[in-house]
N, C-alpha and C positions, 0 to 999 in steps of 0.2 A: 397390396395384399391380393393374392390370386382368387381365393374364394371369399365372398362376402355374404355368407348365409346368416343374416342377422334378423330375419323375420320368418314366421311360419310360412308365409307365401314363398319365400326363397327356397325353403326345404320342399314345399309342395311342387314348385317348378322343377327342382332337381329330380324329384320322383317321376314327374312327367317325362323329363328328358331321358332318364334311364329306361322307362317303359317304352318310349318311342324308339330308342336305340335297339332294344331287344327285338321289337317288331321289325325294324329295318334289317337286322341280322337274319331273322327268320325268313323274311321275304327274299333276301339274297341267297340264302342257303337252300331253302325249300319253299318255293313260291306257293305251291298247293297248300302247304301247311299254314303259310301266312294268310292266304285267302280264307281258309277254314277258321283260323283263330280270330280273325277280324270280322267274319261273317260277310265279307265282300264277295260279290259274284262277278266273274270275268265279263259278262255281258253288260254290267253296269259301270265298268271302269271308265269309259269316256265321260259319263256324267260325274263320277267321283273326281276325275281329273279336273273338270271344270271347277268344282268346289275348291280344289287345291290351288288352282290359279287365282280364283277370287281371294282366297286367304293370302296368298303371296302379294297380290295387289294391295290389299288392305294393310298389310304389314309395311309395304313400301310407302304407301301414302301416310301411314302413321308416323314413320320416322322422318319422312320428308317435311311434314308440317309440325311435328311435336318433339322429334328426337334430337339428340345431340349429334355432333359430327361423328363422334365415336360410335353412336348407335347406327348411323347411316353406313359407316365403314363395316360394321359387324353384319348388318342385314345384307348389304351388297356382297360381302364375302360368302354368305350363306346362299344367296341366289346364284352366284357364280358357281358354287359347288354343286348345286342342283343341276345347272346346265351342263357342267362338265361330266357329272355322273351320267346324265342322259346321253351325252355325246359318246362316252365310252361304251355305254350299253348298246347303242346303235352301231358303233364301230365294230364291236364284237359280233353283231348280227349281220354285218356286211351291207348296211343300208346307209343312207345319207346322214351325215352328221353336221352339215353346214349350218342349219338353223340353230342348233344347240351351241355350236362354236361361236356364232355371232352373238347369241344371247349371253353366253359366258364371258366373251370379251367385253361386251357392253357393261355387264355387272362388274367386271374387274376394273374397267375404266372408272366407274363410279366409286368403287372401293379405294382406288389409288388417289383419286381427287380428294375424297373425304379424308383419307389418311394423311394427306399432305396439308390438311388444314381447311379443306373445303373450298379452296380457291384455285383457279388455273393460273 
């Protein structure tokens, strides 16, 4: 079954996902409006980014120690997506993409190893 929304928590998580997708679309289409909607300030974005990296690290640690192999696959795919999105953003800006490509390839490697059963 594709959707397994069998608890209130699942429906709440779906609501969070929809809300975050809307914010992502707003930030892509109208960054100034995204900043205004979220009350973020451009000068604070480096610190905000630190919080995002801490979050990603905690999610990766959580699935490494408590998640299933499919959880590791899913999280690694998400992290690869973030890195590739960043690489495309910097490519369009004409700046270096190498760090993001390396991060994306590393996450893809984890994803493929996990998808193949977690063993090399």
